[in-house]
C-alpha positions in Angstrom: 91.5 -103.1 215.3 95.0 -104.0 213.8 97.5 -101.2 213.2 97.7 -102.1 209.5 93.9 -101.9 209.1 93.9 -98.5 210.8 96.6 -97.3 208.3 94.6 -98.6 205.3 91.4 -96.9 206.6 93.2 -93.7 207.1 94.6 -93.7 203.5 91.0 -94.7 202.2 89.6 -91.7 204.0 92.3 -89.2 203.0 92.2 -89.9 199.4 88.5 -88.8 198.8 89.2 -85.6 200.9 92.1 -84.9 198.5 89.8 -85.4 195.5 87.2 -83.2 197.2 89.7 -80.4 197.9 90.7 -80.5 194.3 87.1 -80.1 193.2 86.7 -77.2 195.7 89.8 -75.4 194.2 88.5 -75.8 190.7 85.0 -75.0 191.7 86.2 -71.7 193.0 88.6 -71.1 190.1 85.8 -71.6 187.5 82.8 -70.0 189.4 83.3 -66.7 187.5 83.3 -68.6 184.2 79.9 -69.1 182.7 79.2 -72.6 181.2 77.0 -72.9 178.2 74.1 -75.2 178.0 74.5 -78.7 176.5 72.3 -77.6 173.7 75.0 -75.2 172.5 77.6 -78.0 172.2 75.0 -80.2 170.5 74.4 -77.5 168.0 78.1 -77.1 167.4 78.4 -80.8 166.7 75.5 -80.7 164.4 77.1 -77.8 162.4 80.3 -79.7 162.2 78.5 -82.8 160.7 76.7 -80.6 158.2 79.7 -78.6 157.1 81.8 -81.7 156.5 79.3 -84.1 155.1 80.2 -85.2 151.6 83.1 -82.8 151.2 86.0 -85.2 151.5 87.3 -84.3 154.9 89.6 -86.6 156.6 89.6 -88.0 160.1 89.4 -85.2 162.8 90.9 -84.6 166.3 90.6 -84.6 169.3 89.0 -87.9 170.2 88.6 -90.4 172.9 91.8 -92.4 172.8 90.3 -95.3 174.7 87.6 -95.8 171.9 89.1 -97.4 168.8 86.0 -97.0 166.6 85.9 -94.8 163.4 84.3 -94.9 160.1 86.0 -92.2 158.1 87.4 -93.5 154.9 90.0 -90.9 153.9 93.4 -92.5 154.4 96.8 -91.0 154.4 100.3 -92.2 155.0 101.5 -92.0 158.5 104.1 -89.4 159.2 107.6 -90.8 160.2 108.6 -91.2 163.8 109.3 -87.8 165.4 112.9 -88.6 165.6 113.1 -88.4 161.7 111.2 -85.1 161.6 111.9 -81.5 162.6 110.2 -80.1 165.7 108.4 -76.8 164.5 106.2 -75.8 167.5 105.4 -76.4 171.1 102.2 -75.2 172.6 99.7 -76.2 175.2 95.9 -76.2 175.9 94.2 -75.7 179.2 92.6 -79.0 180.0 93.2 -82.0 177.8 91.7 -81.9 174.3 91.7 -85.6 174.2 89.9 -87.8 176.6 90.8 -91.3 177.9 93.8 -92.7 179.8 94.3 -90.8 183.0 92.3 -87.6 181.8 88.7 -88.6 181.8 87.1 -85.9 184.1 85.0 -83.6 181.9 85.8 -79.9 182.8 82.3 -79.0 181.6 80.9 -77.3 178.5 83.0 -74.1 179.0 82.1 -70.8 177.3 81.3 -72.4 173.9 84.5 -71.0 172.5 86.9 -73.5 173.8 87.7 -72.2 177.1 87.0 -74.0 180.5 86.1 -77.1 178.6 88.1 -80.3 177.8 89.2 -83.0 180.2 91.1 -83.1 183.5 93.4 -85.3 185.3 91.3 -88.1 186.9 93.9 -89.1 189.5 94.7 -87.6 192.9 97.0 -84.8 193.9 98.0 -83.9 197.5 97.0 -80.9 199.6 100.5 -79.5 199.4 100.5 -79.9 195.7 97.3 -77.8 195.5 98.7 -75.0 197.7 98.0 -71.6 196.1 100.7 -69.6 194.6 98.8 -66.5 195.4 98.5 -65.7 191.7 97.8 -67.3 188.4 100.5 -68.2 185.9 100.3 -67.7 182.1 97.5 -65.1 182.5 95.3 -64.3 179.5 91.8 -62.7 178.9 90.3 -66.1 179.4 92.1 -66.7 182.8 95.5 -68.2 183.9 96.5 -71.5 185.4 96.6 -72.6 189.0 97.7 -75.7 190.8 95.7 -78.6 190.0 94.9 -77.5 186.5 95.6 -79.9 183.5 97.3 -79.0 180.3 97.8 -80.9 177.1 101.2 -80.2 175.4 101.6 -80.6 171.7 105.1 -81.2 170.3 104.4 -80.5 166.7 106.8 -82.0 164.0 107.1 -81.4 160.3 108.7 -83.3 157.4 109.8 -79.9 155.8 113.1 -78.3 156.4 112.0 -75.8 159.1 113.1 -74.7 162.5 111.0 -74.2 165.7 108.9 -71.1 165.6 105.4 -69.5 166.1 102.1 -71.4 165.3 101.5 -73.9 162.6 103.1 -71.6 160.1 106.5 -72.6 161.4 105.8 -76.1 160.2 105.5 -75.0 156.5 108.1 -73.8 154.2 108.2 -72.0 150.8 109.2 -75.2 149.2 106.8 -77.6 151.0 103.3 -76.3 151.8 101.8 -79.7 152.5 104.4 -81.5 154.7 103.7 -84.5 156.7 102.8 -83.5 160.3 103.0 -85.4 163.6 102.0 -84.3 167.0 103.4 -85.9 170.1 100.9 -85.1 172.9 101.5 -85.3 176.6 99.0 -84.4 179.4 100.3 -82.8 182.6 98.7 -81.8 185.9 100.2 -78.6 187.4 101.4 -78.9 191.0 102.9 -76.5 193.5 106.0 -78.7 194.0 109.6 -77.7 193.1 110.5 -81.3 192.9 108.1 -82.0 190.1 109.0 -82.0 186.4 110.6 -78.7 185.1 108.5 -77.5 182.1 111.6 -75.6 180.8 113.5 -78.8 180.5 110.4 -80.6 179.0 110.2 -77.9 176.3 114.0 -77.9 175.8 114.9 -78.3 172.1 118.1 -78.5 170.0 119.9 -80.2 167.1 120.1 -84.0 167.0 121.2 -86.1 164.0 120.9 -82.9 161.9 117.2 -82.3 162.9 115.4 -79.9 165.2 114.2 -82.0 168.1 112.4 -81.8 171.5 115.0 -83.3 173.7 112.9 -84.4 176.7 109.6 -85.6 175.7 108.5 -88.0 178.5 109.1 -91.7 177.7 107.5 -93.1 180.8 103.9 -92.2 180.4 102.6 -95.3 178.8 102.6 -96.5 175.2 101.3 -93.7 172.9 98.0 -94.2 171.2 98.7 -93.5 167.5 96.0 -92.6 165.1 95.2 -90.5 162.1 93.6 -87.1 162.7 93.8 -83.4 162.2 94.9 -80.1 163.8 92.7 -79.0 166.7 91.6 -75.8 168.5 88.2 -74.3 169.0 88.2 -72.6 165.6 87.2 -76.0 164.2 84.3 -76.6 166.6 81.8 -76.1 163.6 84.1 -76.8 160.5 86.5 -79.4 159.5 90.3 -79.1 159.7 91.9 -79.7 156.3 95.2 -80.6 157.8 96.2 -84.3 158.0 98.1 -85.1 161.3 99.6 -88.3 162.7 99.0 -88.3 166.4 100.8 -90.0 169.3 98.9 -89.4 172.5 100.4 -90.7 175.8 97.8 -92.2 178.2 99.4 -91.4 181.5 99.6 -87.9 183.1 102.8 -86.5 184.6 103.1 -83.9 187.3 104.9 -80.6 186.4 105.9 -77.8 188.6 103.5 -74.9 188.0 106.2 -72.3 188.6 108.3 -73.6 185.8 105.3 -73.3 183.5 104.9 -69.8 184.4 108.5 -69.0 183.8 108.3 -70.6 180.3 105.3 -68.5 179.4 107.5 -65.4 180.1 109.8 -66.2 177.2 110.3 -69.0 174.7 111.2 -69.6 171.0 107.6 -70.2 170.2 106.1 -66.9 171.5 103.8 -68.7 173.6 102.4 -67.0 176.7 99.1 -68.6 177.6 97.1 -71.7 177.3 95.0 -72.3 174.2 91.4 -73.3 174.1 90.3 -76.7 173.2 88.1 -78.1 170.3 85.1 -80.1 171.2 85.7 -83.8 171.5 84.9 -85.3 168.1 82.5 -88.2 168.6 80.9 -88.5 165.0 82.3 -91.8 163.8 82.1 -90.6 160.2 84.9 -88.0 161.2 87.1 -90.5 163.1 89.6 -93.0 161.7 89.6 -96.5 163.4 92.5 -96.9 165.8 94.6 -100.1 165.2 95.2 -101.9 168.4 
């Protein structure tokens, strides 16, 4: 057997082992989190359809960004590019709320309230990147984060004259209660690697051209999929979100140093200290806007 053939064979064998190792890590991590039955998720989807039917709700989020289909007829003007708006909030969800791109591995049904569900990075990570820290970061009553976990970060922007702060409320002002909203979304996989991206830098913000801006939103993770949608979060699993949001979701996943995420959770301008839950993926075409390709 030629040497180059041996090398290729070794790589082919090693890659699946890395994937298996990741599954073992997450299997152990989620073993103590009960998963609800498929029927529960189906009932929530049915409730969402009933509670929104004929009531004028606009397109909803999250969605599969690889599927452009949609039949919702409520249209609204797209928000300006984020460079022309004020950053008002940064937060993240454990597991990607959106599906598609490099985050297509379903995490399971979760607890029915938005935790342990969503989508995970579908690529490979190395054994060293999965090495345990010995503790979770950004702990909460729903569990913390460990190497190999996926997060979806939302950089929320508003057309109102606001400054960065807590929750969606920071995006509204006394003078403008219905500003245009834009979310720049980026999915990351957490790795135990000090040479990976620094989340503190990724979440750095400041003034630029007279506007509050996130200064280091990744620009090398693929052309963002832009579509009309809504706010997300598990509180909307059975009811429609009334907020109109212009979304830009990057299809490629970047690796971020998990230790830097833990440090950010210890103190930031947004008072964020843990990962949020995810809203069920919206698949009802009557609640989705078509994506222009």
